[in-house]
C-alpha positions as CSV (number, residue, x, y, z in Angstrom):
1,X,171.9,193.1,66.5
2,X,173.0,196.8,66.8
3,X,175.7,198.4,69.0
4,X,174.7,200.0,72.2
5,X,174.2,203.3,70.6
6,X,172.4,201.9,67.6
7,X,175.0,203.2,65.2
8,X,176.1,200.0,63.5
9,X,175.2,196.3,63.6
10,X,177.3,193.4,64.7
11,X,177.8,192.2,61.2
12,X,179.1,195.8,60.4
13,X,181.7,195.8,63.0
14,X,182.7,192.3,62.2
15,X,183.1,193.2,58.5
16,X,185.0,196.5,59.2
17,X,187.4,194.6,61.6
18,X,188.2,192.0,59.0
19,X,188.7,194.7,56.3
20,X,191.3,196.4,58.3
21,X,193.4,193.4,58.2
22,X,193.7,193.6,54.5
23,X,196.5,195.6,52.9
24,X,197.1,197.2,49.5
25,X,198.7,194.6,47.1
26,X,197.7,191.6,49.0
27,X,196.0,188.7,47.2
28,X,192.9,187.4,49.0
29,X,190.8,184.3,48.7
30,X,187.3,185.6,49.1
31,X,184.1,183.8,50.0
32,X,180.5,185.1,49.9
33,X,178.9,186.8,52.8
34,X,180.9,188.7,55.4
35,X,184.3,187.9,53.9
36,X,183.2,189.3,50.5
37,X,181.9,192.4,52.2
38,X,185.1,192.7,54.0
39,X,187.3,192.4,51.0
40,X,185.3,194.7,48.9
41,X,185.1,197.3,51.7
42,X,188.9,197.2,52.0
43,X,189.3,197.7,48.2
44,X,186.9,200.6,48.3
45,X,188.7,202.4,51.1
46,X,192.4,201.8,52.0
47,X,193.4,198.9,49.8
48,X,192.6,199.8,46.2
49,X,195.3,197.3,45.0
50,X,193.9,194.5,46.8
51,X,193.7,191.4,44.4
52,X,190.4,189.5,45.1
53,X,190.3,185.9,44.0
54,X,187.1,184.0,44.1
55,X,186.8,180.2,43.9
56,X,184.9,180.4,40.6
57,X,188.0,181.4,38.9
58,X,188.1,185.2,38.8
59,X,191.3,186.9,39.5
60,X,191.3,190.6,40.3
61,X,187.6,191.1,40.4
62,X,186.5,194.8,40.9
63,X,182.8,194.6,41.4
64,X,180.9,197.8,42.1
65,X,178.5,196.1,44.4
66,X,178.5,193.0,46.6
67,X,178.2,189.9,44.5
68,X,175.4,187.5,45.3
69,X,177.5,184.4,44.8
70,X,180.9,183.3,43.5
71,X,179.2,182.8,40.2
72,X,177.9,186.3,39.9
73,X,178.5,187.7,36.4
74,X,180.0,191.0,37.8
75,X,183.0,189.0,39.0
76,X,183.9,187.8,35.6
77,X,183.0,191.0,33.9
78,X,185.4,193.1,36.0
79,X,188.2,190.6,36.6
80,X,191.8,190.8,35.3
81,X,191.5,187.2,34.3
82,X,189.1,184.2,34.5
83,X,190.7,180.8,34.9
84,X,189.5,177.3,35.6
85,X,188.7,176.1,39.1
86,X,191.6,173.6,39.0
87,X,194.0,176.3,38.1
88,X,192.8,178.4,41.1
89,X,193.6,175.6,43.4
90,X,196.6,173.9,41.7
91,X,198.5,177.0,40.6
92,X,197.3,179.8,42.9
93,X,196.2,178.3,46.1
94,X,198.3,175.1,46.8
95,X,201.8,176.7,46.0
96,X,201.0,179.4,48.5
97,X,200.5,182.3,46.1
98,X,197.5,183.6,48.1
99,X,198.2,185.9,51.2
100,X,194.9,185.6,53.0
101,X,192.0,183.2,52.9
102,X,188.8,183.9,54.6
103,X,186.8,180.9,56.3
104,X,183.7,180.5,58.5
105,X,182.7,177.7,60.7
106,X,179.8,175.8,62.3
107,X,182.2,174.7,65.1
108,X,185.7,175.9,65.8
109,X,187.9,174.7,68.8
110,X,190.7,176.1,70.9
111,X,193.3,175.3,68.2
112,X,191.3,176.8,65.4
113,X,190.2,173.5,63.8
114,X,187.0,174.0,61.8
115,X,184.0,171.8,61.4
116,X,181.5,172.3,58.6
117,X,180.6,168.6,58.1
118,X,178.6,167.1,60.9
119,X,177.4,168.0,64.5
120,X,177.4,164.9,66.8
121,X,179.8,162.1,67.6
122,X,178.4,159.7,64.9
123,X,179.4,160.6,61.3
124,X,176.8,158.2,59.8
125,X,174.0,159.5,62.0
126,X,174.8,163.1,63.0
127,X,172.5,165.3,64.9
128,X,173.0,167.8,62.0
129,X,174.6,167.2,58.7
130,X,176.2,170.4,57.4
131,X,177.0,171.6,53.9
132,X,180.6,170.1,53.9
133,X,184.1,171.3,53.0
134,X,184.0,172.9,49.6
135,X,187.5,174.4,49.1
136,X,188.0,175.2,52.8
137,X,190.6,172.4,53.6
138,X,192.8,173.7,50.8
139,X,192.5,177.3,52.0
140,X,193.2,176.2,55.5
141,X,196.2,174.2,54.4
142,X,197.8,176.6,51.9
143,X,197.0,180.2,52.3
144,X,199.8,182.2,53.9
145,X,197.3,183.1,56.7
146,X,193.7,182.4,57.4
147,X,191.1,184.6,59.0
148,X,188.0,183.0,60.4
149,X,184.7,185.0,60.7
150,X,182.1,183.4,62.9
151,X,179.6,184.5,65.6
152,X,180.7,183.7,69.1
153,X,178.6,181.2,71.1
154,X,179.1,178.0,73.1
155,X,177.6,176.1,70.4
156,X,180.3,177.2,67.8
157,X,183.2,177.8,70.1
158,X,183.7,174.2,71.5
159,X,186.6,172.6,73.3
160,X,186.9,169.9,70.4
161,X,185.1,169.9,67.1
162,X,183.0,166.9,66.3
163,X,184.7,166.7,63.0
164,X,187.8,168.2,61.6
165,X,186.9,169.6,58.1
166,X,189.7,172.1,58.0
167,X,192.8,171.9,60.1
168,X,193.9,174.8,62.2
169,X,196.7,173.9,64.6
170,X,195.5,170.4,65.1
171,X,196.4,169.2,68.6
172,X,198.8,172.0,69.3
173,X,202.4,173.0,68.6
174,X,204.1,171.3,65.6
175,X,201.0,169.5,64.3
176,X,200.8,171.6,61.0
177,X,204.5,170.9,60.4
178,X,204.0,167.1,60.9
179,X,201.1,167.2,58.5
180,X,203.2,169.0,55.9
181,X,200.8,172.0,55.7
182,X,202.7,175.0,54.2
183,X,200.5,177.8,55.2
184,X,200.7,179.6,58.6
185,X,197.1,178.6,59.6
186,X,194.4,180.7,61.2
187,X,195.9,183.9,62.6
188,X,192.7,185.6,63.7
189,X,189.1,184.6,64.6
190,X,186.9,187.6,64.3
191,X,183.6,187.4,66.1
192,X,180.7,189.6,67.1
193,X,182.4,190.2,70.4
194,X,186.0,190.9,69.4
195,X,189.2,189.1,68.1
196,X,191.0,185.9,69.2
197,X,194.6,185.1,68.1
198,X,196.8,182.0,68.6
199,X,199.2,182.0,71.5
200,X,202.6,181.5,69.8
201,X,203.7,179.0,72.6
202,X,200.6,176.8,73.0
203,X,198.9,177.6,69.6
204,X,195.6,177.9,71.7
205,X,193.4,180.9,70.7
206,X,193.2,183.6,73.3
207,X,191.3,186.8,73.5
208,X,193.3,189.8,72.2
209,X,190.7,192.4,71.3
210,X,187.2,193.5,72.4
211,X,184.7,195.7,70.7
212,X,183.2,198.7,72.5
213,X,180.8,197.7,75.3
214,X,181.9,194.1,75.4
215,X,183.6,192.6,78.5
216,X,185.9,189.7,79.1
217,X,183.0,188.0,80.9
218,X,180.8,188.4,77.9
219,X,183.5,186.6,75.7
220,X,184.1,183.7,78.3
221,X,180.4,183.1,78.6
222,X,180.1,182.5,75.0
223,X,183.1,180.1,74.8
224,X,182.9,176.3,75.7
225,X,186.6,176.2,76.5
226,X,188.5,178.0,79.3
227,X,189.2,181.0,77.2
228,X,192.4,182.8,78.2
229,X,192.9,186.5,77.9
230,X,196.1,188.1,76.4
231,X,198.1,190.3,78.7
232,X,198.0,192.9,75.9
233,X,194.2,192.8,75.5
234,X,193.2,195.9,73.5
235,X,190.0,197.7,72.7
236,X,188.9,197.5,69.1
237,X,187.6,200.9,67.8
238,X,184.1,200.7,66.3
239,X,183.5,201.5,62.7
240,X,184.4,205.0,61.6
241,X,181.8,207.0,59.7
242,X,183.7,206.7,56.4
243,X,183.9,202.9,56.8
244,X,180.2,202.5,57.5
245,X,179.4,204.9,54.6
246,X,181.5,202.9,52.1
247,X,180.0,199.6,53.3
248,X,176.6,200.7,53.1
249,X,177.2,202.3,49.7
250,X,178.3,198.8,48.4
251,X,175.2,197.1,49.8
252,X,173.0,199.8,48.3
253,X,174.7,199.7,44.9
254,X,173.4,196.2,44.1
255,X,171.1,196.2,41.0
256,X,167.4,195.3,41.6
257,X,166.5,191.8,41.0
258,X,165.3,190.9,37.5
259,X,161.6,190.7,37.5
260,X,159.0,189.5,34.9
261,X,155.4,190.4,34.4
262,X,153.0,188.0,36.1
263,X,151.8,186.6,32.8
264,X,155.4,185.9,31.6
265,X,156.4,184.4,34.9
266,X,153.4,182.0,34.8
267,X,154.7,180.7,31.5
268,X,158.1,179.9,32.7
C-alpha cells in the first residue's frame, strides 16, 4: 500500500511515526519487523544514543542493517553487552529499567488489551490459534511505556479481545494499579491510518492524529468500537525525504543471503 502520491508505503509512515517517538538516551525493548525498523531508524537519524535491547540478550546493539531476527549475529557483534535472557527480564525489564517497549497485536481493544493467543470464544477449540505471548506480557506490565504498532481493521480493533494475552488498561481506570503493574501501559497505538492515545479520564483509546489523506470516517470505519475523536486531533506529517532515505538505506544495507552451489546444496 502506498500513499496517494506514491511517495511512501503505509509501512514506511508507520515506521517513521514510531521512530519519532524515540529520543536520544532512551532504552528501548525492540522486536523484529516494524518495531526494529523504527528503533534503528531513530538511532540512524535523531537518536544516536538510543540503547536498543533485544529479547535475545543484546544490550546496546548497533546493527548497520535491519536484523532478520532477535538471534541475528549482527546484534551480538555490535552490542555493548550480551547477557542471558533471564537477566534481560529479571534485571532490566521487570524493575522498570526500560523506557519504551514495542508490541504488536492480532486483536486490540478500546482499553489497549492485546490478544496474540486465540481468536474465538473457546480457548480449547479456537477459530484461530495464534503464536502466543512470548515476552509480551512482561513488556506490557513493566516497561515505562508501551507503543503498539498494528494495522487498523475491524478484525484487529475489537470492542473486547477474545483473550487477554497482554494487559493494557484492563477494564478501565485503576485496573493496572489493582493488578500491581508498574509500567504506565500503552501510550500510543500507531496504525496505517494514524495514532490513538488513551483518554486520561476513561483510559479508552481515542483518535489523536491522522496521516495525510486519511479522514476520521476512514478510522471509524476500521474500528469495531465507537471510536471517539480527541478535540485536539492533529495531522501527522508524512515522512520527510531524509527519514525515507535513511530507512531505505537500512533496508538496502542488508547482506545478501548466503548461497551454495547447487551440487553442495544437494549434499546438505
